[in-house]
C-alpha positions as CSV (number, residue, x, y, z in Angstrom):
1,M,15.9,8.8,-16.0
2,S,15.1,12.0,-18.1
3,A,17.7,14.3,-19.3
4,A,16.7,16.7,-16.8
5,L,16.9,14.5,-13.9
6,A,20.4,13.3,-15.2
7,A,22.0,16.8,-14.1
8,V,21.2,16.1,-10.3
9,P,21.7,12.5,-10.4
10,V,20.6,10.0,-7.3
11,V,22.8,8.4,-5.8
12,V,21.7,5.0,-5.7
13,R,23.5,1.4,-5.3
14,P,23.1,-1.2,-8.2
15,K,20.6,-3.7,-7.5
16,A,21.7,-6.8,-6.6
17,A,20.2,-10.1,-8.2
18,G,17.0,-11.0,-6.3
19,G,18.0,-8.4,-3.6
20,C,16.2,-9.4,-0.4
21,S,12.9,-11.1,-1.8
22,D,14.1,-14.2,-0.9
23,A,16.5,-13.3,2.1
24,P,15.9,-15.9,5.1
25,V,14.3,-13.4,8.1
26,L,15.1,-13.7,11.5
27,K,12.1,-14.8,13.2
28,E,11.6,-12.8,16.9
29,R,8.9,-13.6,19.7
30,G,9.1,-12.3,23.0
31,Q,9.1,-9.1,25.1
32,R,7.6,-6.2,22.9
33,E,8.4,-2.8,23.3
34,V,5.3,-0.8,21.3
35,F,2.9,2.1,22.0
36,C,-0.5,0.9,21.2
37,G,-3.1,1.4,18.4
38,L,-4.7,4.2,19.8
39,T,-2.0,6.3,19.3
40,G,-2.7,6.4,15.0
41,I,-6.1,8.8,16.6
42,I,-3.6,11.3,17.0
43,W,-3.0,12.3,13.5
44,L,-6.2,10.8,11.9
45,H,-8.5,13.1,13.5
46,R,-6.7,16.1,12.0
47,K,-6.8,14.1,8.7
48,I,-10.9,13.5,9.2
49,Q,-12.3,17.5,9.8
50,D,-15.7,16.2,11.1
51,A,-14.8,12.9,12.7
52,F,-14.6,12.8,16.3
53,F,-12.7,9.3,18.0
54,L,-14.5,8.6,21.3
55,I,-12.1,5.4,22.7
56,V,-14.2,3.5,25.5
57,G,-11.2,2.9,27.4
58,S,-9.8,3.4,30.9
59,R,-8.0,6.7,32.8
60,T,-5.1,5.2,31.1
61,C,-6.2,5.5,27.7
62,A,-6.8,9.2,28.3
63,H,-3.9,9.8,29.9
64,L,-1.6,8.2,26.9
65,M,-3.8,10.2,24.2
66,Q,-3.5,13.6,26.7
67,S,0.5,12.4,27.0
68,A,1.0,11.9,23.1
69,A,-1.1,14.4,21.9
70,G,0.0,17.4,23.4
71,V,-3.7,18.6,23.8
72,M,-4.5,21.3,26.8
73,I,-7.6,20.6,28.3
74,F,-9.5,23.2,26.4
75,A,-8.6,22.7,23.3
76,E,-11.6,21.1,21.7
77,P,-9.8,18.1,20.1
78,R,-11.6,16.2,18.1
79,F,-10.7,12.9,20.0
80,G,-12.0,11.7,23.6
81,T,-12.2,9.0,26.0
82,A,-15.3,7.4,27.9
83,I,-13.9,5.9,30.7
84,I,-14.6,2.9,31.9
85,D,-14.3,3.0,35.6
86,E,-14.4,0.1,38.6
87,R,-18.8,-0.1,38.4
88,D,-18.4,-0.8,34.7
89,L,-15.5,-3.4,35.9
90,A,-17.9,-4.8,38.3
91,G,-21.0,-4.8,36.6
92,M,-22.8,-2.9,38.6
93,S,-23.5,-0.5,35.8
94,D,-25.0,-1.0,32.4
95,A,-21.9,-0.2,30.2
96,N,-24.0,0.6,26.9
97,D,-26.5,2.6,29.1
98,E,-23.7,4.1,30.2
99,L,-22.1,4.8,26.4
100,D,-24.9,6.2,25.2
101,R,-25.3,8.7,27.5
102,V,-21.5,9.6,27.2
103,V,-22.5,9.9,23.3
104,A,-25.7,12.0,23.1
105,Q,-23.7,14.9,25.4
106,L,-20.6,14.8,23.3
107,L,-23.3,15.2,20.0
108,S,-25.1,17.8,21.6
109,R,-22.2,19.7,22.7
110,R,-20.5,19.2,19.0
111,P,-22.9,19.2,16.1
112,D,-20.1,19.6,13.9
113,I,-19.7,16.4,14.1
114,K,-20.3,14.1,10.8
115,L,-19.0,10.6,11.6
116,L,-18.4,9.1,15.4
117,F,-15.6,6.6,15.6
118,L,-15.9,4.3,18.7
119,V,-12.5,3.1,18.9
120,G,-12.4,-0.1,21.2
121,S,-9.3,-0.6,23.4
122,C,-8.0,-3.3,25.9
123,P,-10.4,-2.5,28.9
124,S,-13.3,-2.6,26.5
125,E,-12.3,-6.2,24.7
126,V,-11.7,-7.0,28.5
127,I,-15.1,-6.5,29.6
128,K,-16.5,-8.3,26.5
129,L,-18.2,-4.8,25.5
130,D,-19.5,-5.4,21.7
131,L,-18.7,-1.8,20.5
132,S,-20.0,-3.4,16.8
133,R,-23.6,-3.7,18.0
134,A,-23.3,-0.3,19.8
135,A,-22.3,1.7,16.6
136,E,-24.9,0.0,15.0
137,R,-27.6,0.9,17.9
138,L,-26.5,4.3,17.8
139,G,-25.6,4.5,14.4
140,R,-29.8,4.2,14.2
141,S,-30.5,7.3,16.4
142,Y,-28.5,9.6,14.8
143,S,-29.0,8.9,11.4
144,P,-28.2,10.4,8.7
145,N,-26.7,13.4,10.8
146,V,-24.0,11.4,12.0
147,R,-22.9,8.0,10.9
148,V,-21.0,5.8,13.6
149,L,-18.6,3.4,13.2
150,N,-16.3,1.1,15.4
151,Y,-13.1,-0.2,15.3
152,S,-10.2,-1.8,17.6
153,G,-7.4,0.4,19.1
154,S,-6.5,-2.0,21.4
155,G,-2.4,-2.7,22.2
156,I,-2.9,-6.3,22.4
157,E,-0.9,-8.4,20.2
158,T,-0.6,-5.1,18.2
159,T,1.6,-2.2,16.7
160,F,0.7,1.5,16.5
161,T,0.2,1.9,13.3
162,Q,-2.7,-0.6,12.9
163,G,-4.9,1.8,14.8
164,E,-5.1,3.4,10.9
165,D,-5.5,0.3,9.4
166,A,-8.1,-0.9,11.1
167,C,-10.2,2.7,11.0
168,L,-9.7,2.8,7.4
169,A,-11.1,-0.7,6.8
170,A,-13.7,0.5,8.9
171,L,-14.5,2.8,6.2
172,V,-14.5,0.6,3.2
173,P,-18.0,-0.9,3.3
174,G,-19.4,2.5,3.6
175,L,-17.5,3.5,0.6
176,P,-20.1,4.3,-2.9
177,A,-20.2,2.2,-5.7
178,T,-18.6,2.5,-8.8
179,N,-17.9,0.8,-12.2
180,A,-15.6,4.0,-13.7
181,K,-12.2,3.4,-13.9
182,S,-10.7,5.8,-10.7
183,L,-7.2,5.6,-8.6
184,M,-7.1,5.6,-4.9
185,V,-4.5,6.9,-2.9
186,V,-4.8,4.9,0.2
187,G,-3.2,6.0,4.1
188,A,-3.3,9.3,5.6
189,L,-0.9,11.9,4.7
190,A,-0.2,15.1,5.4
191,D,-2.6,17.8,3.7
192,V,0.6,19.5,2.1
193,V,1.6,16.1,0.8
194,E,-1.9,15.4,-0.7
195,D,-2.0,18.9,-2.4
196,Q,1.7,17.7,-3.5
197,F,0.1,14.7,-4.9
198,R,-2.9,15.6,-6.6
199,R,-1.3,18.4,-8.9
200,L,1.7,15.8,-10.0
201,F,-1.1,13.3,-10.7
202,A,-3.1,16.4,-12.6
203,A,0.7,17.0,-14.7
204,I,1.0,13.3,-15.6
205,G,-2.5,13.3,-17.3
206,I,-4.8,11.5,-14.1
207,A,-6.8,14.5,-13.0
208,D,-9.5,12.6,-11.0
209,V,-7.3,10.7,-8.1
210,Q,-9.0,10.1,-4.4
211,F,-7.9,9.8,-0.8
212,L,-8.5,7.5,1.9
213,P,-9.1,9.2,4.1
214,P,-10.3,12.2,3.2
215,R,-10.6,15.6,4.6
216,R,-14.4,15.2,5.1
217,S,-16.3,12.1,5.8
218,T,-18.7,13.8,2.9
219,L,-16.2,13.3,0.7
220,L,-15.8,9.5,0.8
221,P,-14.2,8.0,-2.6
222,V,-15.6,5.3,-4.7
223,V,-14.7,1.8,-5.5
224,G,-15.3,-1.0,-7.4
225,P,-14.0,-3.3,-9.8
226,N,-12.2,-0.5,-12.2
227,T,-10.6,1.2,-9.4
228,H,-6.8,0.9,-8.9
229,Y,-4.8,1.7,-5.4
230,L,-1.6,3.1,-4.4
231,L,-0.6,2.1,-0.8
232,A,0.7,5.3,0.5
233,Q,1.3,3.3,4.1
234,P,3.0,-0.3,4.2
235,F,0.8,-0.9,7.0
236,L,-2.6,-0.8,5.5
237,A,-3.2,-5.0,5.4
238,D,-6.7,-5.1,6.5
239,T,-7.5,-1.9,4.3
240,A,-6.4,-3.5,1.2
241,R,-8.2,-7.1,2.2
242,A,-11.5,-4.7,2.2
243,L,-10.8,-2.6,-0.7
244,E,-10.5,-5.9,-2.9
245,G,-13.2,-7.3,-1.5
246,R,-14.8,-4.4,-2.9
247,G,-13.0,-5.6,-6.3
248,A,-10.2,-2.6,-6.6
249,T,-6.8,-3.9,-7.4
250,R,-3.5,-2.8,-5.8
251,L,-0.7,-1.1,-8.0
252,E,2.6,-2.7,-7.0
253,A,5.1,-0.2,-6.4
254,P,7.5,0.9,-3.7
255,F,6.5,3.8,-1.3
256,P,6.7,6.7,-2.1
257,L,9.7,8.0,0.4
258,G,12.5,10.0,-1.5
259,V,12.9,10.2,-5.3
260,E,13.4,7.0,-6.4
261,G,10.5,5.3,-4.1
262,T,8.5,7.9,-5.0
263,T,9.3,8.3,-9.1
264,A,8.0,4.4,-9.2
265,W,5.4,5.1,-7.0
266,F,3.9,7.5,-9.9
267,E,5.0,5.7,-12.5
268,A,2.9,2.4,-11.3
269,A,-0.4,5.2,-12.0
270,A,1.2,6.8,-14.7
271,R,1.5,2.9,-16.7
272,E,-2.0,1.7,-15.3
273,W,-3.2,4.9,-17.4
274,N,-0.7,4.2,-20.3
275,I,0.5,7.7,-20.0
276,P,3.3,8.4,-23.0
277,E,7.1,8.0,-21.1
278,A,7.9,11.6,-22.4
279,K,4.8,13.5,-20.7
280,F,5.4,11.5,-17.3
281,Q,9.4,12.2,-17.1
282,A,8.2,15.9,-18.3
283,A,6.1,16.2,-15.2
284,I,7.9,14.7,-13.0
285,A,11.1,16.1,-13.8
286,P,11.0,19.6,-12.0
287,A,10.1,18.4,-8.6
288,A,12.7,15.4,-8.7
289,T,15.2,17.3,-9.8
290,R,14.8,20.0,-6.6
291,A,14.7,16.6,-4.6
292,S,17.6,14.8,-5.9
293,A,19.9,18.5,-5.4
294,A,19.0,18.4,-1.9
295,L,19.6,15.2,-1.0
296,S,23.0,15.4,-2.5
297,R,23.6,18.4,0.1
298,I,23.2,16.0,2.9
299,R,24.3,12.7,1.4
300,H,28.0,13.0,2.9
301,Q,26.5,13.4,6.2
302,L,24.9,9.6,6.1
303,A,27.5,8.3,3.6
304,G,28.7,5.1,5.3
305,K,26.6,5.1,8.8
306,R,25.6,1.7,10.1
307,I,22.4,2.0,10.9
308,F,19.9,-0.5,13.6
309,F,16.2,-0.7,13.1
310,F,14.1,-1.9,16.0
311,P,10.8,-3.2,15.1
312,D,8.1,-0.3,15.7
313,S,6.2,1.1,12.7
314,Q,6.1,-1.1,10.2
315,L,7.5,2.0,7.7
316,E,11.1,0.4,8.4
317,I,11.8,-1.6,5.3
318,P,10.6,1.3,3.3
319,L,12.9,3.7,4.8
320,A,16.0,1.4,5.0
321,R,15.6,1.0,1.0
322,F,16.0,5.0,1.0
323,L,18.6,5.2,3.3
324,S,20.6,2.3,1.7
325,R,20.3,3.2,-1.9
326,E,19.9,7.4,-2.0
327,L,21.9,8.1,1.1
328,E,24.8,5.4,1.4
329,M,23.7,4.1,4.7
330,N,25.0,0.4,5.4
331,L,22.2,-1.4,7.5
332,V,23.4,-3.8,10.6
333,E,19.7,-4.8,11.0
334,V,16.2,-4.0,9.6
335,G,13.2,-5.3,12.1
336,T,9.7,-4.4,11.7
337,P,7.1,-5.5,13.4
338,F,5.5,-7.5,10.6
339,L,6.6,-8.1,7.2
340,H,3.6,-8.1,4.8
341,R,5.9,-9.8,1.5
342,Q,3.1,-9.3,-0.7
343,H,3.0,-5.5,-0.5
344,L,7.0,-5.1,0.4
345,A,8.0,-7.1,-2.4
346,T,9.2,-4.3,-4.9
347,E,11.4,-2.8,-1.3
348,L,12.7,-6.1,-0.6
349,E,13.8,-6.3,-4.5
350,M,15.5,-3.3,-3.8
351,L,17.6,-3.4,-0.4
352,P,21.6,-4.6,-0.7
353,A,21.9,-8.9,-0.9
354,G,22.6,-10.4,2.5
355,T,20.4,-7.5,4.4
356,M,20.0,-8.6,8.2
357,L,15.9,-9.2,8.3
358,S,13.9,-9.8,11.5
359,E,10.2,-9.7,12.1
360,G,8.3,-9.5,15.1
361,Q,9.8,-8.5,18.7
362,H,12.0,-10.0,21.3
363,V,13.6,-6.7,22.5
364,E,16.0,-8.4,25.1
365,N,17.5,-10.3,21.7
366,Q,17.8,-7.1,19.7
367,L,19.4,-5.3,22.1
368,D,22.2,-7.3,22.6
369,R,23.0,-7.5,18.6
370,C,22.2,-3.6,18.9
371,R,24.8,-3.2,21.8
372,A,27.5,-5.5,19.6
373,A,26.9,-3.8,16.6
374,Q,27.4,-0.4,18.0
375,P,25.9,1.1,15.0
376,D,26.0,4.9,14.5
377,I,22.2,5.5,15.1
378,V,19.4,3.6,16.2
379,V,15.6,4.0,14.7
380,C,13.3,2.6,17.9
381,G,10.7,3.7,20.3
382,L,10.3,6.2,22.9
383,G,11.0,3.7,25.5
384,L,13.9,2.3,24.4
385,A,15.6,5.7,23.1
386,N,17.0,7.3,26.1
387,P,18.3,4.2,27.5
388,L,20.3,3.6,24.3
389,E,20.9,7.4,24.9
390,A,22.5,7.0,28.3
391,E,24.6,4.1,27.1
392,G,26.6,6.4,24.2
393,M,24.2,5.8,21.0
394,T,22.3,8.2,18.6
395,T,19.0,7.1,18.4
396,K,16.0,8.4,16.2
397,W,12.0,8.1,17.5
398,A,10.2,6.1,15.3
399,I,6.9,7.5,16.1
400,E,7.9,11.1,14.8
401,L,8.5,9.3,11.4
402,V,4.8,8.8,11.3
403,F,3.9,12.4,12.4
404,T,6.1,14.1,9.6
405,P,5.8,14.2,6.5
406,I,7.7,12.5,4.9
407,Q,6.2,11.6,1.1
408,G,7.2,12.7,-1.6
409,Y,9.3,15.0,-3.4
410,E,9.4,18.0,-1.4
411,Q,9.8,15.8,1.5
412,A,12.8,14.1,0.6
413,A,15.2,16.0,2.2
414,D,13.3,16.6,5.7
415,L,13.0,12.8,5.4
416,A,16.9,13.0,5.6
417,E,17.3,15.6,7.6
418,L,15.5,13.7,10.3
419,F,18.6,10.9,10.3
420,A,21.2,13.7,10.1
421,R,20.0,16.0,12.8
422,P,20.8,13.6,15.6
423,L,24.3,12.0,14.2
424,V,25.3,16.1,13.6
425,R,24.0,16.6,17.6
426,R,26.3,13.5,18.5
427,A,29.1,15.1,16.9
428,K,28.4,18.8,18.4
429,L,28.5,17.2,21.8
430,A,32.0,15.3,21.4
431,A,33.9,18.4,20.1
């Protein structure tokens, strides 16, 4: 750590030998409480500004998206639902003809659309509607003005962040090829975070950085055997596999949450680009110092508090590392829907030895453990939050951590505040 950073140090716990790299993980299988992958459209349609997400689903899918996004019916969002009704389910109409008609109507009304995603749902999968063939057929019809892709957002055996993974994986085959050395940041980030990251990479000495997904479909990043990529989100296993199939190499790093995680994340790229240590430290010092100072003002509200993570977003392990090491919280249990040991190897090493880890969900068993532990704060889905609040527990909605910009130095204090505010509110209500 540079001298500039030492003035406002990050308080972290020393890493125990091995951390949780080889720790046993409780495998849970049973009743689940998660949103489906369609939910990812809520942040993806804001990110890719010339794309449209057409869900092929039921009225339930439409109501879910309308409620989750809070969009009024006249707001012209960049997503919608082609509703499968009783005639489609009964085989009384040709679902492909109906889909072609809806797409033609949509594209005639919205000429600004350059990329159309056909998004599968539980109903479309139940009736075996082949959206990959539909995308090929429609792509031929509307090329070159509109590119048509498909992916599944079905809630069958998935968690809600996997919708983004499926969407980005669908983009990878169409990325232009290159042999030049390049850096790609993978994972949807708020525009303000992306801009901050670009400035920091430039200050470090890495000028040409690409982002997947791009802000516009015409600005796709290039990929090849000399492409190195950093994951900005921990739930992108299929996207990572697709990129590596194109020859790209993942840079191993923790995720950019908090000062410590963000510094190590940038440092992974700096090492690959042979950036001198002094130049790297000088580039990150101003932002890291501000973030450390901001965290120091919040730490007393969270230090010593006990936190329980229900499996929901796949962000749980990086969040637990940040809260434990930089804010001195105690981890009761860290549950995650899926534990990708390769992508989370560095994060697991940084967790306190002996941390209780669980993978998958058996909600009744986890509720029993949570009630027995009586933690100070519980991170969980919307379906569990209100019942637990009624029992006197303090909760934080897991989905809010996906909707909110939380990556990077400038957002570190905002991330800490997301956990501090519910505790402060509870204290005021009890006073």
